[in-house]
C-alpha positions as CSV (number, residue, x, y, z in Angstrom):
1,M,79.4,-12.7,-7.5
2,N,82.2,-13.1,-10.3
3,Y,82.9,-16.3,-9.1
4,L,79.3,-17.4,-9.4
5,F,79.2,-16.0,-12.8
6,I,82.3,-17.8,-13.8
7,L,81.3,-20.7,-12.1
8,V,78.1,-20.9,-14.0
9,L,79.2,-20.1,-17.6
10,G,81.8,-22.9,-17.2
11,A,78.8,-25.2,-16.4
12,V,77.3,-24.2,-19.5
13,C,80.2,-24.3,-21.9
14,L,80.7,-27.9,-20.0
15,Y,77.0,-29.0,-20.7
16,L,77.4,-27.9,-24.8
17,Y,81.0,-29.7,-24.8
18,A,79.2,-32.4,-24.0
19,M,76.1,-32.2,-26.4
20,L,78.0,-31.3,-29.3
21,G,79.9,-34.9,-28.2
22,M,76.7,-36.6,-28.9
23,E,77.0,-36.5,-32.5
24,N,77.2,-39.3,-34.8
25,P,79.7,-38.5,-37.8
26,A,79.0,-39.7,-40.7
27,A,79.7,-43.2,-41.8
28,G,83.3,-43.3,-44.2
29,A,84.0,-39.5,-42.9
30,E,87.1,-40.9,-40.7
31,A,89.1,-38.0,-42.4
32,E,86.4,-35.1,-41.7
33,L,86.5,-32.8,-38.6
34,G,83.2,-33.1,-38.8
35,A,80.3,-30.1,-37.7
36,A,81.1,-29.8,-33.5
37,F,84.7,-29.9,-34.1
38,W,85.2,-25.9,-34.1
39,P,81.9,-25.4,-31.6
40,R,84.0,-27.6,-29.7
41,A,87.3,-26.1,-30.1
42,V,85.9,-22.7,-29.2
43,L,84.4,-24.1,-26.0
44,V,87.8,-25.8,-25.1
45,L,89.4,-22.1,-25.2
46,L,86.5,-20.6,-23.3
47,I,86.3,-23.1,-20.3
48,I,90.1,-22.7,-20.4
49,M,90.1,-19.0,-20.2
50,L,87.2,-19.3,-17.4
51,A,89.5,-21.0,-15.2
52,V,92.2,-18.9,-15.9
53,N,90.0,-15.9,-14.9
54,F,88.7,-17.7,-12.0
55,V,92.2,-17.9,-10.6
56,L,93.3,-14.7,-11.4
57,D,90.5,-12.9,-9.5
58,W,90.5,-15.6,-6.5
59,R,94.5,-14.5,-6.3
60,R,93.6,-10.5,-6.4
61,M,90.4,-11.2,-4.0
62,K,93.1,-12.6,-1.3
63,R,95.4,-9.7,-2.3
64,V,93.0,-7.1,-1.5
65,G,91.6,-8.5,1.4
66,L,88.2,-9.5,-0.2
67,G,85.8,-12.2,0.6
68,I,84.6,-14.7,-1.9
69,A,81.8,-12.9,-2.9
70,G,84.0,-9.3,-3.3
71,S,82.2,-6.2,-3.6
72,F,79.3,-5.9,-6.1
73,D,77.5,-3.1,-6.6
74,I,74.8,-3.9,-9.0
75,G,74.7,-0.2,-10.1
76,E,78.2,0.0,-10.6
77,F,78.0,-2.9,-13.0
78,L,75.0,-1.6,-14.9
79,E,77.1,1.4,-15.7
80,S,80.5,-0.6,-16.3
81,R,81.9,-1.1,-20.2
82,P,81.6,-5.0,-19.8
83,F,77.9,-4.6,-19.6
84,A,78.2,-2.2,-22.4
85,G,80.0,-5.2,-24.3
86,M,77.4,-7.4,-23.6
87,I,74.6,-5.2,-24.9
88,L,77.0,-4.6,-27.6
89,V,77.0,-8.6,-28.0
90,A,73.7,-8.9,-27.5
91,C,72.3,-6.8,-30.4
92,L,74.7,-7.6,-33.0
93,V,73.3,-11.3,-32.2
94,V,69.8,-10.3,-32.8
95,G,70.4,-8.1,-35.4
96,L,72.8,-10.4,-37.6
97,P,69.7,-12.2,-39.3
98,Y,68.2,-9.1,-40.4
99,V,71.0,-6.7,-41.0
100,G,73.8,-9.5,-42.7
101,F,77.1,-10.3,-41.6
102,L,78.9,-7.7,-43.4
103,P,77.5,-4.4,-42.2
104,A,77.0,-5.5,-38.9
105,C,80.4,-6.9,-38.2
106,F,81.5,-3.7,-39.7
107,V,79.1,-1.5,-37.4
108,F,79.7,-3.8,-34.5
109,L,83.5,-3.6,-34.6
110,I,83.3,0.3,-34.8
111,A,81.3,0.2,-31.7
112,G,83.6,-2.2,-30.0
113,G,86.4,0.5,-30.5
114,I,84.9,3.1,-29.2
115,L,83.7,1.1,-26.1
116,V,87.1,0.2,-25.7
117,G,88.4,3.9,-26.1
118,E,89.6,4.1,-29.6
119,K,89.2,7.9,-30.5
120,R,90.8,8.2,-34.3
121,P,88.2,7.8,-36.5
122,V,90.5,7.0,-39.1
123,V,91.9,3.6,-37.3
124,L,88.2,3.2,-35.9
125,F,86.9,2.7,-39.9
126,L,90.2,1.0,-41.3
127,F,90.3,-1.8,-38.5
128,S,87.1,-2.5,-38.8
129,L,86.8,-2.8,-42.4
130,A,90.0,-4.9,-42.4
131,V,88.7,-7.1,-40.0
132,T,85.3,-7.6,-41.4
133,V,87.1,-8.1,-44.9
134,V,89.4,-10.8,-43.1
135,L,86.7,-12.6,-41.4
136,Y,84.4,-12.6,-44.8
137,V,86.8,-14.4,-46.6
138,L,88.2,-17.0,-44.0
139,F,84.6,-18.3,-42.9
140,Q,82.6,-17.4,-46.5
141,G,85.8,-18.0,-48.9
142,L,87.9,-20.4,-47.1
143,L,85.7,-22.7,-44.8
144,G,82.7,-22.1,-47.0
145,V,80.4,-21.3,-43.9
146,N,77.3,-19.6,-45.3
147,L,77.0,-16.5,-43.4
148,P,73.7,-14.1,-42.9
149,G,72.7,-11.5,-45.9
150,G,70.7,-10.1,-44.3
151,E,67.0,-8.6,-45.0
152,N,65.4,-5.9,-47.7
153,V,67.8,-3.1,-47.9
154,F,70.2,-4.5,-45.8
155,G,70.3,-7.5,-47.6
156,D,71.0,-6.3,-51.1
157,F,73.5,-4.0,-49.5
158,S,75.2,-7.4,-48.2
159,R,75.1,-8.7,-51.5
160,Q,76.6,-6.0,-53.4
161,C,79.3,-5.8,-50.7
162,A,79.7,-9.6,-50.9
163,A,80.0,-9.3,-55.2
164,L,82.7,-6.2,-54.9
165,L,84.1,-8.8,-52.0
166,G,84.2,-11.1,-55.0
167,L,85.2,-9.6,-57.5
168,L,88.4,-8.7,-55.3
169,M,89.6,-12.0,-54.8
170,G,89.1,-12.9,-58.2
171,G,85.8,-14.9,-58.1
172,G,82.3,-14.6,-57.4
173,G,81.5,-13.5,-53.5
174,S,77.8,-14.4,-52.1
175,V,76.5,-13.9,-48.9
């Protein structure tokens, strides 16, 4: 079952890679990377990691003596950490436009830390805060990517956090 998942995900990645390659760059912009560069770079890394995972899984299954299907138990999968991680990422994707990048990223990193077994609340808080700030500065500040600001109360909170970060960085912050 794991092989099927890897193959389907790999096929989707290859399809997306090809679709991103169909973009026509603006005339006279040979020096620019273009909008498709970073997504294609991420897809290439994902495809490489899928291939490595496929080979490692194949070796492990061969060593244990299981067939290509392995021993898949749907109940065990639904109670596993990878499935909980998938649900966590799905919640992030659905909630990001409404909550905004800064609070969503912070909560996602805390939940992810708890999921992987971190038990020290101070470490969880500081790590999540640091990674959120670094990602915000990298994407919003250096790369100029517009990050979701959120709506209603979350939007106000996110804008206040961004303004505070902008003041700390020496410029005007905005989400």
